[in-house]
N, C-alpha and C positions, 0 to 999 in steps of 0.2 A: 504493500499499499504506500502511495506517495505521502510525503510528509504533510503536505497541506490537507490531503484527505483525512489523515489520522487526526490532525489538529482540529479539523472541522467536526469530526466524529466525537472527539473528546469534549468540545464545546457544547455540542448538542446533548451529550450525555450529562454534562454539568447542569445545563439549563433544565433538563428533564428532572434531575434530582432536586433542584431548587423548587421546581413546581410541585413535586410530590411532598417535599418536607413542609413547604408553606401551606399546602392544602390540608395538612394534619393539624394546623393551628386554629385556635379560637380567633374570632375576629379581632379582638383587642390585641392579642399577642401578635397577630399578623401585622397590624399597624405598627407595633413596636419594632418588629424586625425590619420592616420596609422604611420607616421614618428615622430610625436611629441606627444606622448601619455603617458608621465610620469608626476608625481607631480612636478618635477623639471622644466620640459618644461613649465608647467603652470605658475609656479612662475617667470620664466624668461620672459614670455610674459607680466605678470602683471607689472613687473619692468619697462617695456617700457612706462607705463603711467605716469612716474614721471615728464616728461617734462612739463606737464600741471597741475597746482596746483589743479584746480577744478576737473579735471578728476582723478587725483591721489587720491583726497579725496573720490570720489565716489567709487573707487576700494578699498580704505582702509575700507570703511563701509561694503564692501562685505567680508572682511577677516573672521569675525566670522562665516559667513555662510559657507565658504569654509572649515573651520575646521570641521563643523558638517558633511559636505558632505564627507570629507576624513575619518572621523570616520565610517560613514555609509558604505562607499565603502570598506575600507580595513579591518574593524573589523566585518562586518556583511555580506554584499553581497558575499565577497570572501569565506565565510565559508558556504554558502548556498548550494553549490554543488561542485563536483569534477571539477577541472580545470576551475573555474569561472574566465575568463580573464576580469578584470575590467578596464584595461588600456584605453579602448575606452571612458570611462567616462571622463578621463582627456584629451583625444584627442578632444572630442566634446566640453568640457568646454573651452579648450584653443582656439579652432577655434571660438567659440562664442565671447570670449574676444578679439581675434584678429579682428574679423569683426566689433565689436562695437567701437574698437579703430580707425578703419578706417572710420566708419560712426558716427561722434561725436553726431549727433542728436539722435542716438539710445541709447546712454549710459544711461541716466536717466531711460528710459522706460525699457530696457532689464535688467539692473542691479537690478532695483527694483523687477522685476519678479523673477530673480535668487535668490535674498535675501529671497523673500517670500517662494520659493520652499525649500531652504536650511533650513529656520526656521522650516518648517513643518517636514523636515527630522530630525531635531534635536529632535523633540518630539518623533519620532519613536526610535531614539537612546536611549532615556530615558527608553522607554518601554522594549527594548531588554536588556538593562543593568540591569533593575530591575527584569527581568523574571527569572534569575538564570539558566534557561535551554533553549537552543535555539531549541525549538520544531519544528516538521515538519510544523505545521501551521504558526509559526512565520517566518520560512524560506520562506514559500510560499508568505506570505505578504511582506517580505523583497524584494524578487526578483520582485514581481509585482510592487513595488514602484520604484525599479531601472529601470524597463522597461518603466514605465511612464515617468521617468526623461529622458531617452534616446530619447524617441519619442518627448518630448517637446524640447530638445536641437536641434534635427534635424528640428523641426518646426521653431524654431528661425532662424536657418541658412537659411532655404528656404525663410522665410519671408524677411530677410535682402537681400537675393539674388533676391528678387522680383519673386520668383517662386510660392508663395502662391497667391491666388486671392485677389486683393486689391480693395475695393470699393472706388471710387473717389467721392468727395463731392464738392458741389458748393462753390465758393469763399464766405468767410464770415462765413462758418460753422467751428466749432472748429477743429483744426488740429489733436487733440487727437483722433478724430473719425477714422482717417486713421489707427490708431493702434488697432482698435477694433477687427479685425480678430485674431491678436496675443493675445489680451486681452482675447478673448474667449477661445483660446487654454490654456492660463495660468489659467483661471478660471476652465477649465475642469481638468487639471492636479492637481490643488489644491484640487478640490473635490475628485479626486481619492485618493490622499494621505490622505485626511481627513478620508475618509471611511476606508482606510487601518489602519490608526491610531486608529480609533474607534474599529475596529476588534482586533487589537493588544492589545489594552487596556484590552479587555475582556480576550484575550488569555493568557496574561502574568500572570494573577492571577492564572490560572490553571497550567501554566508552572512552577511556584514556587514550586509546590508540586512534580514535576517529578524528580528533581535532582538539580545539581548546576554546575556552571562553573566559572572560574576565569576571570572576566572582567577587572582586574587591568591593563592588557596590553593595552586594548583599551583606558582606561582612561589616562594611561600614555602617549600614543601616542598623544591624544588630548592636554594634558598638555604641551608636548614638542613642539607642533606647535604654542602655544600661543605667545612666544616671537618672533617667526619667522614672523608672519603676523600681529599681532595686538598691537604692543607696542604703536603706536600712537593713539590707541583707548582707552588707559587707562582712566578710569573715576576718578573723585575726590574720594579719599579714604573715604568710609563711614563706620561708625560703624554698628554693628548689629542693626536689626530693633528695633526702639524705638518709633514707630508711636503710636499716641493716637487713639485707636479704641473703639467703632465704630466711623466712621467718615462719615457724610452725608452732601453733598453740593448740594443743589437743588436751582432752581430759587426761589427768594423770593416771586415772584408774580405767583400764580398758580390758574388755574380755578377750581372751586368747582364742576362744572358740567361736567361729562364725559358721552358721549353718543355713543352707538354702537361701532364699530371697534373691537368687540370681536374676529372676525375672524382673523384680523391682529395680535392681541396680541397672539392668539393661534398659529399662524404661527411662530411668534417670539419665543414663548416658545418652540415649537417643534425644531426650529433650534438650540437654545442655549442648549436645553436638550439632543442633540445628543451626547454630551460629558460632563463629569463631570467638573464643574467650578474649582474644586480643582486640576485637573490633565490635563486640556486642555484649550488652549486659543481659544475662538470663537469670531467671529465678524460679524456684519450685518449692512447694510445700508438700511434705509427706505427713499424712494424718492417719489416725487410727486409735483404737482403744489403748488405755494404759497397759504396758507390759507386753505388747506384741512385738517389740523390737525396733521401734522407729529410730532411736538414737544409735543402736548398733548398726543398722543399715546405713545411716548417714556417715557414721564413723568408717565403715568399711569402704563406702564410696570414696570418701576423702583420702583414705590411706592408699586406695588403688591409684588415684590420681597422682599422689606423691610418688609412689613406686615407679610410675611410668614417666616421671619427670615432667608432668604437665602443669605443675604449679610452682610458683615462686613464693607464694604466701598463703597460709591456711590458718584461719582464726575460728575458735570455738567460743561462742557467746552463750553464757548461762542466762536464759531469757524468761524464767518464771516470774521474777520480781524485778522492779526497777533498780533496786540497790545492787542486784547481781549483774544486771546489764551494764550499769554504770562502772562497776568494778572491772568487768570484762573488757570494756573499751579502754579503761586505764591500763589494764595489763597489755593490751595490744599496742597502745602508744608507747609504753615503756619498752616492750620487747623490740619494736621497730626502731627504738631510739629516735623518735621524731623530735626535731628541735622544739624546745619549750615544753615537752612533756614532763609532768611532775607527778609523783605517786598519789598525792591527795587531791589534785585538781581535776575532778571528774568532768566538769563543764568544759574546760579547755581541751582536755584529752578527747572528749566526744567530738568537738569541732575539728581537732587535728586529724583524727582517724577518718572521719567522713570526707574531709578535704583531701587526705591522701588517697583514699579509695577513688575519689572523683578524678584525680589528676595523674595517678601513677600509670606507668605503661607496663607494669609487671602483670603476671597472670595470677589472679587471686580467687580464693573461695572463702566465703564467710558463712558459718553455720550458726543459726539461731536455734538452740536446743531447748525443748520443753517450753515453747512460747504459749502463753495462755490467751492473751488478747491482742488483736492487731494494734489497738491504740497504745499499747505498752511499748512496742518496738517501732512504731511509726517514725518517731523522731530520730531513731537510730538506724534507719533504713538507708542504704546508699543510693544516691542519685548520680549514677555513673553511666558512662557510655561503654563500659567494658567490665569484665569480671562476672563471677557467679555468686548467687546467694541461695542458701537452702534453709528451710524452716522444718523443724520437727514439732508436731503439736497434736493434742487430742481434739482441738477445735476445728471442725471442718470448714468454718467460715473463712479460714485462711486461703482455701482454694479459690475464693472470689476476691480476696483483698491482698494488696501489695504485690503478690507473685503473679507470674505468667499463668500458672496452672497448678493443680493439686493432684497428688497421687495417694489413694487410700491404701494403707497396709492393713490387711485383715488377718484374723487368726488363721493358722494352718488348717488344712483339711485333716481328717483323721489319719490318713496314710503318712502325710508329711510329719504330723505330730509324733507318730509312732517312730519314724526314722530319727527324729530329733532326740527322743527319749533314749533310744538305743545308742545314738551318737554320744550322749552324755554319760551313758553307762558303759562305754566301750572298754574302760579299764577293768570292769568287773563282770562283763558278760562276754562269753566266747562268741566268735562269729558264727559258729554252728549252734545257734540258739535252739533250745528244746521247743517242741510244739506248744506245750502248756505255757512256757514262758512267753512265747510270741503272742499267744491268745490273751494272756494277762496284760502284756504291754499294749496290745491293741485296745483292750477295754479301758485301760487307764487313759490312753490318749483320747479316746472317744468321750470319756467323762469330762476331761478338761478342755474339750472343744478346740484343741490345737493352740492353746494359749501359751506363748513361749515362756513367760516368766513363771507361770504356775508349773509348767513341765520341768523347768530348772529346779524349782523348789522341791518337786516330787523326787527328782533324781538325787538331790541332796539328802532327803529323808531316807531313801533306800541305801545310800552310802553310809549314812550315819548309823543306821540300825543293822547294817551288814546283812540285809535280807535279800532273798531272791525276789524277782519281780512277782512271781506267783504268791510268795509269802506276804509281800506287801499288799498285793491286791486283796487277799483275804482279810488282812488287818484293816485296810481302807474301806472294804465293803461292810465291815462290822461297825464302822463309825456312823453316827447318826447323819442322815442326809439332810434333815431339816435344820440346817445351820444357817443362822442369819449372818450377813456380812455385807460388805460394800459391793460385791460382785453380784450381778443378776444370775450367775451360774452357781447353783447350790453346791455342786461338786468342787468348784474352785474354792468356795468359802469353807467347805469341809477340809480341803487340803491346807488352807492357811491355818485353820484351827489345829490340825494335827501338828504342823510345823511349830506353831507357837507354844502348844502344850508340851512339846518335847524339849523345850528350853529349860536349862537349869536356872536357879534363881539369879546367878550372876549374869548369865547371858540375857535373861529377861530384863534385868535392870538396865543393862547397857543398851539393848535395843530400844527400851523405853526412852532413854535419854536421846538417842539418835532420832527418834520419831518427832522430837520437838525442835530440832535445830536444823540449820541449812544442810541438805543432804548431799551436796555435790563434793564438798571438800572439808571434811571434819578432821582437824589436826589431832593426831594421837596424843600430843602434849596436853590436850584438854583434859585427858583422863589421868595424867601423871601429877602427883603431888609436887608442888614447887618447894624450893629450899626454905622459903619463908612461910609456907602454908602449914597450918595446924591440920594434920591428917585426920584428926578425930572429927573435924567439921565436914569432911568429904564423904561421899557415898562409900559404902563398904567395899565395892569392887575396885576402888582406887588404892586400897591399902596394901594389896599383895600382888606384885607384878606377875608372879607365876600363875595365880588363879585368874588374873585378868587375861593373860595370854591364852589360857585354856578356854575361857569363855568366848574370846574373839575367834578362836579356832572353830568352836561349835557353830558360830554364826556364819563363818566362811564356808564351812562344810554344807550347811543347809542352804547356801546360796542366798542368804538374806542380806548380806553386806559384801563389799569388796574392799580390798586393801592394796595400797601401793607402797611397797617397801622403801622405795627411793625417797619419795616425798613424805613418808610416814603419815599418810592420810587415809581416812575411810570414806566410803560413799555407800548409799543405798538408794534403791528405786523409790520414787514417790508413792507408788502403789503399795510397797511394803510398809512405808511410813503410815499411810492412811489405814491400811488393813490392821496393822498392829494397834494403832490407837483405837480402832473400832473393837478389837478383840479385848483390850484391857477394860477392867471395870472402872467406874468413875474414881474410886479410891486409888487404883493403880495409876490412872492417868495423872491424878494430882501428885502422887509420889514421884512419877517419872518427870513431870514438869518441874517439880521442886529440885530434883537431882540435877536436871539440866541447868536450872537457874544457878545453883551453887557452883557448878563447874565453869560456866561461862563467866560468872561474876569473879571467880578466882583468877581467870585469865585476863579479864578486861582491866586496862590500866586505870589508876586513880590519880588525881592531881595531887601534887605535893601540897601539904597544908600551908606551906609558907608562901605559895603563889596561887593565883586565881585561875590559871590556865593549864591546858594539856598540850600546848604547842610542841613540847619536846618529846611527846609520846604518840604523835599522830600515826606513825607507821604501825605500831602495835594495835592502836584503836581500830585501824582499817581492817586488820586481820580478823577481828572478831565482830565487826559491825553487822555482817550478814546474819550471824547467829542471834544477835540481840533483836534484830528486826524479825527474824523467824519466831522467836519467843513472844514478841509483841503480837504478831498475827495469830499465833496459837492461843495466847491468853484470851484474845478477843473472841475467838471461835469457841473456846471451852466455856467461857463465861456466858456466852449466848445460849449454848446447849445445856449448861448446868449452872443455874444461878448460885449454887453453893460453892462453886469453884473459887478458890482464893489464892492470894499471893503470899510469899514470904517477905519479911523485911528485906532480905537479901535481894529479892527481885526489884523492889522499889529503889533500893540503893544502886543496883546495877543500871537501871533506867536513868537515874539521876546522873550517873557518870557518863553514860552515852549521850544524854541531853547536852551536857557540857561540850562534848566533842562535836556534836551536830551544830551547836551554836557557833563554835569557832569556825566550822566549815561553811557557815551560812546556808546550811541545808534545811531551809525553813519548812518545807512541806513534810519532810520526814520527822523534823523536830515537833511540829504541831501534832502529828499523829501519835508520836511516842508520848508526848505530854498528856494527850487525851486518855490513852490506855493506862498510863501510870497513875493518873487521877483516879480511875476506876479501881486499879489495883490497890492503891493506898487506902481506899475506903473499905476494902475487904479485910484489912488488918484489925485486930482487936485494938480498942482505944489506947491501951497502954503501950502498944507497939508502934503507934504513929508518932515516931520520935520527932523532936524539934529539927534535927538534921534533915530528915526526909521531907517534912513539910516546908521547911525553909528553902531547901534547894529547888523543890518543885515549883513553889510560887515564884521564886526568883527567876527561874528559867522562863516561866510563862510571861512574866513582866518584861524581861529582856527581849523576848521574841516580839512582843507587841510594840515595844519602842522601836525596834529595828524595822518592823513592817509598817511604820508610820502611824500607829495608834498609840502615841506616847502618853496621852492622858489616862487611858485605861491601864497602860503598862506601868505608869507611876503608882497607880493604886495598888497593883500587885507587888511592886517592889517595896512599897511602904509596909505592906502586909508581911512580906518576907522578913523585913527588919524587925517588925513587932514580934514575930514568931521567934526569931533568934534571941531577942531580949528576954524571952521567957525561959530560956534554957537554965537549968540548975545542975551544976554550978554555971554561972554566966561565962560564956566564951567570947571574950572581947574581940578576938581575931576574926571569927566568923561574922560577928555583928559589924565589924569594920568593912568587910567585903560587901555585906548587904547594904550598908549606908552608902558606900561608894557607887553601887549600882543605882540606888535611888537618886543620888546626885547627878549621875549621867542622864537619867530620865528627865529630871527637872531642867538640866542644861539643854537637852534636846527640845524642851518646851519653851526655851529662851527665858526661863525664870532663873536668872543667874544668881540673884540674891538668895533665893531659896536653895539653889544648888550648892552655894558656898557654905551654907549652914550644914548641909549633909556631908560635904567634903571634909569640913572641920571635925564633924562627928566621927567620920571614918578615920581620920588622922588620929584623933584622941583615943579612940578604941584600940587602934593598933599600937599606939605608944603604951597604953595601959597593959596590953599583952606583952609587949617587948620589955617593959620594966620588970616583968617577972622572970625573964630569961637570964641565964648566967652570962651570955654574950649579947652584943649588939643592943645593949640597954638603951631605950629611948628612941630607937630608929623606927622609921616607917617606910613602906616599900615604894619603889619607883612607880609602880602601876598607879597608886593613889596620888602621888606627886604629879604624874603626867595628866591624870584625869582632872585634878584640881587646876593645873596649868591651862588646860583647854578652856575651862569655864572662865578663868581670869582673862585670857586674851580676848575672848569673844565678848566679855563685859568691859573691855577697854583698858584693862590693867596689864599692859604688856610687860612692864619692867618686872613686876612680881612674877608674872608667868615665866619670863626668861630665866630668872634666878632659880625658880623652883625646878624647871625642866633641865637646866644645866646640872643641878644637884642630882636629879633623877638619872641623867645620863651617866654621870660619874659613878653612881652606885651600880648601874647595870654593867658598865665596863669593867668594874673591879670584882664582879661576882661570878663564881663558877657553879654549875655550867652556865655558859653565856646564853642569855635569853634573847635571841635575835629578834623575836616578835616585839618584846617590850622596847628594845632598842630602836626598832623601826618606828613604832608609834611615837616614841619620844622625839626622834628626829623630825617626824611629821609635825608634831606640835611646835617644835622650835622653828620649823619653816614657816608655820602659820604666824608665829610671833614676828619673825623678821619681815615677812611680807606686810604685816600690819604696820610695821614701822618703816616701810618703804626701802628696806635693805634687800633689794631684789636679788642681788648676786648671792648673798648669804642664804636667802630663802631657797633659791634654786638648788644650792649645794645640799641643804638639809633634805629637801624633797627627793632629790636624786639619791642621796644616801639611804633614805627611808625605803625607797623602791628597791635599791640594790640589796639591802639587808633582807627585805622580804623575799626576794627571788633567790638570793643565796641560801636562804633557809630551806631551799628545795620545796617551796610551797606554791601557793596557787596564784597564777597570773590572772585568773578570772575573779579573784576575790575582790569585794567592794573596796577594800583598803588599797589594793593596787590600782584600781580605777580612780580612787581619790588622789593617789600620787600622780597619775597621769594628768588628771584634771588640774591639780595645783601647778604642775610643771607648765601646762598650757597657759594658765592664768599668769604665771610669773613671766613666761616668755612674752606674752602680750604686753605686760607691764613694761618690759624692757625694749619694746618695739621690734621684737624678733617674730615677725608675722608668720613666716613660713614654719618655723619651729612650733609656734603656738597652735597653728592649724593642725599640724601633724599630731602633737600631743593630745589635742582635744578630740580629734577623730579616733585616736587609739582609745581614749577614755570612753567615747560613745560605744565603741565595739564591746568593751568590757561591761559597762553598766547596762547595755541593752539586753544582755543575757538574763538579767534579773528585773527588767523594767516592769514585769507583771506584779512583783511584790515591792519593789523599791523605786517608785516613780520619781521622787524628788532627786535622787542621785543621777538619774538619767536626764531629767529635764534641765537641770542646771548645766550639764554638759552641752545640751542643744543650745541653750540660751547663750552661753559663752562662745560657742563656735559661731553662732550667728553674728555676734559682735566682731569676731575676728574676720569673718568673711566680708562684712560690710567695708572693711578697709582694703579688701582685695579688689583690684580694678574690675575683674570679671566675675566676682562672687556675689553681687547684689541679689540676683534672682534666687540663688540657693539660700542666701542668708534670710530672705523673706520667707521662703518655704519652711526653713528650719525654725525660724522664730514663731511662725504660726503654729507649728507642731508643738513647740515648747509651751506656748500660751494655752493651746487647747488642752494639753495634758495637765497643766497647772490648774486650769479652771475645773477640770474633771476631778482632780485630786483634792483641791482645796479652794472652793469657790470664793471664800472670803480671805484669801491669802494676802491680798494687797495689790500693789502696782506690778503688773507682769512685765513692765519695762525696766525693772531694777533687779540687779543680781542678788541683792540681799533677800528679796522675796523668795527666791528659790533656795538660797543657802539656809534660810531659817527653818526650812522643812526637813533638812537633812539630819540624820542621826549624828550626834556630837562626836562620835568615835572617828568619823571620817569627813567631818565638816571642814 
């Protein structure tokens, strides 16, 4: 066919599709598509989302996808045929945006799908740009993709308008299922575009030889759109790839026996091999019941890829909970040795890893193991044009979300289950198996319905009891079949009961503990008495290493747990955890939870009573954080199921220690949840056990959290209450009351009531001196932390001379104390920088702010921390004071990147950076337009956060809302 004939045919096909899609619309919607069908109309509609911060952020995340769609539409579709009118794409896109803005519950669902479609379109853009000649075949694939998009957009409109058939589900079923009809449409269009991408990939190799064209215009258009839509998506500036490769992160505990499932692995191979790993991003979810072997299959697939040399990087992400996902991404960043990766900085490590996945040219696979909900991993999902991602899950909805497709892993049929059982028993059963043994084995497999984990447990029981298969079958048949359990299969429930009843008391107690903590990586050291631990306070199984070893061997033999000798860690399947908790009586669950509490509490660090922070022990805190979070979740579940379930004093004390750590990490969502559970736990204690220490710490952490989240008035109420509680202690503890008074002072200072703040600072000082006077050494001294805190209140109340003297004294104390507290030193330099800037000593101020930032980062801590953002902000302010415009803009942009990460919780810290950057840009010859836009955004957020804050044109209006710690 001649080129002109094909182009005319494509144009006719395009017009026919437009007519069909428009014909499906209601009259008002049709007018919207026809009357508002430009790129500018779409942008105007998106701007209307600014009134709601969370909604606006969703649309901001959609911005890069829109740029890809614009390039595709204007640079490629429009060139595929004569008079290709692509304006309807913007009309339909705008209509979809308008509808989801009206139907708020649709926003996360629909925008996620639109992002997914646009991401795939971006891959097509790359092929067309590389082809050098826009051949007839590429034009055909391009128009087919555009048509698929138009049909999908019209499907979205009809779904929202309730014209599409919707299946209604019984109450209690997941609401996400109501979105399944649209999810299926999304899955269909995704597959269409994937197929067209695969075809285009092959075509562009031939197109290179046919000629060339200049695609610089298309690339320039995309470049021009970047500042328009995605400034607030700017990531931390990262140097060119410096990752250490190869890099392999796999579970430390892996099974050495893999059986069958070759058909599943072949299907996985076929899916991932549909496109080259180096030029296309592919993803897959394998789902099925718990215990059928999903993780084992994923692990074997990954190991096969490694053995064939097809991967440069392989990552395993524990995905059941957010805390484990965050830690997994930190592990990846550290193992890759990405620049600026730090052990405790989960937020930046998250950004670093996603950025690396997006830009690296290496061959990588990332496995999200035991994912529970799509929303939990959505923010951790790679937006890349190459590489592979694999999910293992019990949730079938993943087959319609995030990934290209899903594969279900079912239980084995009876014959395969039989072979697996004999495979496991191969060391104890001859190859020439007797007929009655074969019959018994077949019956056992049939009873367990081919469930892999259950068959493994059965093999463990047969080994443990040294029985023949026939002998075990007789024993098993005599066991009551009416056994209740978590499985719908009574035979499997009966098997669990036999396994659990065969445990000796020590093994029972150890498995009970493991059922309440994070199952993937349990340190053996958790069960070992420390040199400073009173062994009489620990569970009995910790007292004798020999008996502990025997109990562990029993659990290993029964295939209930696994152990890695190198890392000295245990793991167990979640199904075993859940089944054993179900098997235990309420009294046994209470005892097991208490034992787990005691062991985790023993391991979790506590702050030195002479200091108020845990900064020097963050690494150890991170090691046990996941176990504390697991205990928190379990306590909530147990309390809901059994109102009599209670906590130990030790549990509340453990939570208080972890709350301090989360407060220092600024992990406010996790902190708020832990405080909520700890409040419930504290109320289960007898009145005489609700100690002053427990109550005082809990109320203090709640107050400090509120102050940092911008609710300083309520926070101060809780901080005063904490001080009052501490004052009731008998005998009176002046040191703890000193810390409580200092926290209250910081709250009042954040409220800008500096006169009241000074009263509390002086109270804190006097209490600490009272305690110090009782000591043999350092009589009459008070700590640098309180000096620095008081100094900040002094400088902001205009008493810079007193502030400087006090902070210099604090700095001298820090510099002469071992171990060196880099965090307190950093805060003190920050305070001195504030004093010097107040007195217009800009060079000295800059020196202090820079030293504060250097100390913070040298402490191997968090670049994304609000304190680091405050240092960047102050460096920008000081550079602007000195007339160093370029440096000021750079520092302020860096500060915006850091503060934007937490702008949902910490609006003032973010808005002051916007305001100051707008002031700097106003002095830039070509920055006035951006300055106006940024100033409008700052003022909008200010009005939303504090309608009565004052003049939005003054820097002090923004500063006065910021927590005093990093003001």
